N, C-alpha and C positions, 0 to 999 in steps of 0.2 A: 780399646774396647775389643772384646773377643770377636773373631771373624764370624762365628756362628750367630752372634747377637745381631750383628750388622746385616747378615744375610736374612735373618728372621724378620728384622724391621723392614728391609728392602722388599721381602715377599709380601708382608702385610700391606705396605704402601701400594705395591703393584696390584694386589687384590682390590684395594679400595679404588685405585684409578680404574681398573677393569670394570668394577661394579657401577661406578659413577658413569663410565662410558656407555655401558649398556643401558642405564636408566635414562641418561640424557638423550641417547639415540631413539629410544622407544617414545619418550615424551615429546621429542621434536617431531618425529613422524606423526604422532597422534595430533599434535598441534596443527601440522601442515594439512592433515586429513580434515580436521574440523574446519579450518579456514576455507578449504575447498568446498566443504558442504554449505557453509554459510554463504560462500559465493554463489552457489547454485540457488540457494534460498532467495538471495537478493535479486538475481536475475528473474526468477520466477515471480516474485512479488512485484517487480517493476513491470513486467510484461502484463500481469493481470491488472495492475493499476492503470496502464495505458488503455487496456482493452475496456475496463469499466468506465474510464473517462470518455472514451469515444462513444460508448453506449449511452452514457448519461447525456452527452452533448447532442446526440441524435434524437433522443427522447425530448430534450428541452427544445430543440429547433422545431420538431414536429408539434409539440404543444404550443409553442409561440405562434406557429403558422395557423393552428386551429384556432387559437385565441383571437388572433387578428381577423380571421375569416368570421368568427362568431361576433366580434365587435362590429365589423362592417355590416354583416347581415342584420344584426340587431338594430343598428342605426338606419339602415335602408328600410327595415319594416316600420321603424317609428315614423320616418319621413312620409312613407307611402300611406301608412294608416292614417296619419293626420290629413293628408289630401283626400283619402277615401271618405273619412268622416265628414270633412268640410263639404264635399260634394253631396253626400247623403243628406246632410242637414238643409242644403240648398235645393235638394229635390233633383239634382242633376244626375239621373241614374246612368246615363251613357258614360260620363267621365268617372263616376263612381265605379262602375263595372270595369272600366279600363284599369283603374288603380287597384282594384280588387284583385285582378289577374296577375299583378306584379308583386303581391304579397307572398310570403313563404306559405308552403302547403299547410303547415300546422296552424298558422294564424288564419288562413282561408277556412280551414275546417271549423275552427272555434267560431268565427264570425258567421259562417253559414248556419251553424247550430243555434247560436244566440249572439247577436251583435253586441249585446251588453255584457257578455261574459267571455273573457279570454283567459280564464284561469288554467285551462289545459295547455294553452300555448306557453304561458308563463312557467308552468310546471315543467314542460319540455325544455324550455330554455334554461332553467335552473339545473335540470339534470345534465345538460350539455356542458354547462360551465363547471358543474362539480366534477365531471369526467376530465375536463381539461386541467382543472386545479390538481386532480389526482395525478395526472401525468407530470405536472410540475413537481409535485411532491416526490414521485418516483424518481425523477431526474436527480432531485436534491440528495435523496438517500443513496443513489448510485455514486454520486460525487463524494459523498462521506465514505462510503466503501472504498472508493478509489484512494482517497486520502489515507485511510487506514492502511491499505495495502502498500502505499508509497512509504508510509512510516515504518512499517514492517521491513520493507526493503532496505531503508536507511539504517535501521537497527541491525539488520543482517550484515550490512556492509561494515558497520562499526565492529561488530563481533568478529567478523572475518579479519579485519585489520588487527584487532587485538590478538587473535591466534596467530596471525602472521608475525607480529612482534615477538610473541612467545617463541616461535620457531627460530627467530634471529637469535634470541637470548640463549636458547638451547645450543645453537651453533657456536656461540661464544663460549659456552661451557665445553663443548668438544674441543674448541681451539686450545683452551687452557690445559685440558686433560691431555691433549696431544703433546703439548710442550712438557707436561709433567712426565710423560712416558719416555721422553728421551733420556739418555744416560748422562744426566747432569748431577750436580752436587745435591745431596740429600735435602738441604735447607731450601734450596731453589725448588726442588720438586714439591716440597710441602707447601711452599708459598703458592705455587701454581694450583695445587690441590685445594688449598684453603680458598683461593679466588674462584675456582671452579665451583666449590661447594657453595659459596655465598651467592653467586649468580644463579646456581641451580635452585637454591632455596627460594630466592626471589621469583624465579620463573615459575616455579610450581605454585606458589601462593598467587601470583598473578593470574595463572591459568585457571585455577579452580574458582576464581571470582567471575569468570566469564561464562555466560550461559552456554551450555552444550547444545549442538544442533540435533542431538539424538536423545 
C-alpha cells in the first residue's frame, strides 16, 4: 500500500480520535457539573424537608396541647354546671353560687343572661374546636409538603448518581481513546476507537434521558 495512502488513513484516524476526545471531555465535564447541581438540589430539598417537618411537628404539638386543654376545660364545665344546676334546683343558692364562680367566663356570662340558654357558650366552644382542628389540618399539610420536598431530594439524589455514572462512562471513553492514540498497529487502534465510540454513544443516550437540573 502506498505510503501516502497509509499516512492519509493515519491522519484521518488521528482526527477522529482527537474529535472524540474533545467530545468525550466536554460531555464528561458537563455530566460532572450536572451531578454537582443535582447534589446541591438534593441538599437544599432535604434541608427544607427537615425544616418543614419540624414546623409541622411544632404546630401539631401545640394543637394537641390546646385540644387537651379544651377537652379538660369542657369536661370541667360539664361537671361544675351539673353541680350548679342541682343546687339551683334544690334552692341551695350558697353552693350554687360557689359552683357558678368555678365555671368558665363564657358559660358564666351565658347563664347570667339566661340560665336556660347557653347557645353563645356552645358557639364559642365550637369556634375554639374549629380553630384547633384547623391547626391539625395545617400540621398535616406541612407534613405533606415535607414529604414532597423529601421526594424531590431523593429524585435529585438519583439524577445526580445517574450523571455521575455518565461521567464514569465518559472517562472510560477517554481511556480507550488514550490507548488508541498510542503508536500501535492500525487494527488495534481501530478496535479501541470502535470500543470508545460504542461506549460514547451509549453514554450520550443515557445522559439525554436524565432530567437536566437547569
